[in-house]
N, C-alpha and C positions, 0 to 999 in steps of 0.2 A: 504494499499499500504505499501511495505517496503522501508525504505530509502537506504538500502544496501542489495544487495544479492550477496554472494560469493558461487561460486560452484566449488569445486575440484581445488583450487587455489594452484599453484605449482611455485616455484622460484628456479633456480640453478644459482649459480655463478661458473662458470666452473664445477668442479666436486662436488663442495659444494651444498648440498641440504639445503636451508635456510628457505623455506616454504614448507611444506610437505602434499599436497593434503588436504587443509583444506576447510571446508564449514560452513557457517553460515549466519544468516540474522540479520539486525538491523530494528527494527520497527520504524516507524515515531513517533518522540516525545520521543523516549527512550534515556535513558542515558546509553550507553554501554561502558564496560571497557575491554581492552586487557591486561591481566596481565602476566608478566613473567620476567625472568632475563635477564640480558644484553646478547645479542647474541642469544636469543631465536626466534627470527623472527618477533618481534613486529614493529620495525621501517620498515623493508622490507615490511610488510603487508601494513602499513599506506601509505608508498610511492607508492605502486601498486594502492591502493584504490583512492588516489588523483591524479593519472595520472602522477606521476613523475617517474615511473619506469614500464617497461612492464614485464608481467608475462611470465614464460616459457610455462605454459599451464594453463587451467582453465578459467572460466568467471566471470567477476565482472560487476555488474550493480550498479551505484549509481544514486539515483533519477531516476530509470527506464532508464538510459542511459549507453550503454556499454562504459566502461572506455578505452578500447583499440580502439575501432572503432571512438568513439567521445570524446576525452580528453577535448577539448576546451569547450563543452557544460557542461561537468562535472564540470570543474573548475569555470565555472559562476555561478554554484549553491552551491558551497561549500567555507567555510573558512578554512584556514590551519594555525596552529601555530605549528612549530617544536620546538625541543629543542633548537635549534641554532637560531630561528627566533628573530630578533632584530629591533627595529626602528632605523632610522638614527639619530645618536647621535647628529650631528651638526644642526639638524633641531628641530623646537619646536614640542610639541605633536600635535598642531593644524595642522601644515603644513604636518607632517607625515600622518595624516588622509586624508588631502586635496589631497596629492600625491596618496595615495592608492586608493582613489575615483576616480581620474582621470584615473588611469590605467584600471578600470572598466567602463569608459565611462560615469559616472554619471554627469548630468548637475551640474554646480556650485552652484546653489541655493539649490538643493536637497542634495548635499553631504555636504554643510554647515550645513543645518538642521540636517542631520544624524550624522555629527560629534559632533554637539552640544549635541545631546541626548546621544550618546554613552560615551562622556566625563563626562556628568553628571552622568549616570549610573555608571560609573567606579570610580567616585569621583576624578576626575582630572581636571574637567573644569576650577576651579579657577587658575590652574598652566598651561593652556592650551598654554600660549605664552613663556614658559620657554624652553630653549633647553634640549632635553632629556638626555644629558651627565651629567645634574645635578640631574637626577632622581636615585632613589635606583633600585636595580635589580627588586624587586617587582613592582615598578611603571613602569619600562620599559616593564615587561611582560604585565601589564595591557593595556599599549599603543599597543603593539604587537597584543593582543587579539582584541582590538577595530578596528585596521587596518584590521583585518581578517574579521570583520563584517560589514564593511563600505557599502558593496553591498547588505546587508541584506540577507545572505544565510540562507536556512532553515536547513543547515547541517554543523556542526563545527568539525573538526578534531583537536586533540590536542595530541601531542607527549611529554610527560614527562613535563607537564606545570609548575609544582612545583619543578622541580629538582634544587637543589642548592639554593633555597629560604630560608630565615628564617622562623621561625615558624609563625610569625604574618603575614608575606607577603602570605605565602602559605595558611594560613587560609582565608585570603581575596580573594584570586583567587578562592578558592573552593566555597566560598559564592556567588561570582559572577557567577560561572558556574551553580550553583544550581538556581539562579534567571533566568538566560537564559533558562534553561531547563524548569522551571515553566512556562515561557512564551510561551512554545510550541517547542523550538528549539531542534532538534535531535543532541545529542553530542556524539562523538566517541573519547574516551580516551584511551592512551596507558599509562601505569605507572608500576613502579616497587614497588610503595608503596602500601601494601597490605591494610593498614587501610584507606588509600585514596579511593581505589576501594571500600571498604565496606561502607563507608560513603556517596559516591555519586551515585553508579551505580544501575540501575534497574536489570541489568544482567552483568555477568562477564565471559569472556572467559579466560582460562588459557592455555597459549602456551609454550611448552617446546621442545627444539631441533627441532623447526620447526613444531611441531605437535599440534593440538588444543586437549588437553587432558581432558578438562572438560568445559561445558558450560551451565550456570544455574544462578539463582538469588544467591546473596551472602547467603541469609537465607537457601536456599535449599542445597547449597553446605555445609554449616555448619551442617545442619541436617543429611547430609549423612555421615559425619565424625563421626561415633558412636563407633569407635574402643576404645576410652578412654574417661573418664571424668577428670575433674580438681578439686580438693578441694584446696582452697587457704585459708591460715590461716596466721595471725600475732600475735605476743606475746608481753608482755610488757617489756621484757628484750631481750637483744641481746645475743645469746649463741653461743660460738665458735664451729664450726663443727656441727652445727644443722642439715644442710642438709643431712650429712651422717647418723645421728641418725634416722632421720625421714624416710630416704630410707629404713631402716630396718624394718619398720612397716609392719604388715601383709597387703597384697593386694596392696602395692605401687609398681608401675612400674619403676618410675623414679621421681627425684625431680629437680626442677628448682627455683632459687632465682628470684624474681620479685620485685625490690625495697625493701621495708621493709617487703615484704610478701613472704612466701613460697608456691610454688605451687606443688601439689602432683598429679601425673597422675596414674589413677586406673581404673579397670573395676568394682569396687565395692565401690562407694563413701560412702556408709553408714559404712561399715567396717573401712574406712580410718578415718571418722569423729570420730568414737568410739576410734580408735587408738591414735588420736591426743589428745583427751580428757584424755586418760590414760597417755600419755607422758606428757602433761602439769601438771597433778597432781603429778606425780613421780618427776618432775624437779622443782616443785614449781613456775611454771609459770602461768601467768593469760592470757587466750586468749583475745586478743583485738578484733579480728574478724575471723570468719571463714565462708565460702561461698563455695557451689557448683557451678562452672562455666559452662555455656554451651560452646561448642566448638567455637572458633573464625574462621574467614576466614583464618587467618594465620594457625591455626591448620589444617584446610582442605587443604590449600595449601602445608604444610609440608607433609601430608600424600600423595598427589597426586605426588608431585615433588621431596620430599627429601630435599628441600632447605628451610631455614628459612628466616626471613626478614632480618637478619644480613648478611646472605650469599648473598642475593640479593643486599643489599647496597655495600657490598665490590665489587661485580662484577661490579656494576654501576660505583663506583669510579674508578675503573680499566679502564672501558670503556671511562669514561670521560677524563681521563689522556691520553689515547691513541688518542682520537679526538683532544684533544688540542696540541699534539706533531704533529699530521698530518697537522693541520692549520698552525703551526708555521714553518713547514719544507718548 
């Protein structure tokens, strides 16, 4: 049985086509990612799937239930954590979970047991009686996810769960999501972080301008991106203008600096490796490392959309600023 079935889903906002006749399914127990830039249709899609927004046309079934015809039943079977979901700051972590459990009609003894287990799983049980306002953004996000799981749903939706978090907090959230998925939970994740999708997801859908332009496992998407290969090299000395010099080597299409390494994109890795060796010998440089890299999910994403991860991050920052201004207005 599939956890989610989407057939020809379409959503207009006036004359704006936000979601353009997309179809896909998510298997039970799968970790599924919807990847795309700000404004691509990710949030609109997840709002329709969770019963918060009605589609213009198309059919969506979540846990074999029609989202439009029976949204109440759907909401009883899912947990939802949006980018703006926050626990109540003036309440303790424990009280937040008790409140969330009461909204689902869970008996007191049962919700106390569930809250205890969730807070232990999320590493915040010892701080359960502290007001959430004292917590970091990462800890608040953990409380929000625990609240979404208090009624033990088989399916969890997360919209940009690590957006705006520091590196350590984001890593801890990802590890928690892995553990939940390993326990059999189906997870639907929207993100603009390409590396995050690569690390977590069994399959990824890439959405751009409302269209689903790719759908496969991260590894299959990488394998399909065979236009270029990357030879990555580093040297023992820093050479001014080395990127321009290496760009002139035979068979090199383009060059990109990556930390202390230089990445050379090519259709003929063997020729480029020989060229780097000759270049190092002529310039009296020692090659510290040289590797031929397989395509990354970002490479596949760039090929499909024309957008890099930096483009994505800039677009998301603009989107976050707009949302903040709207909330403050």
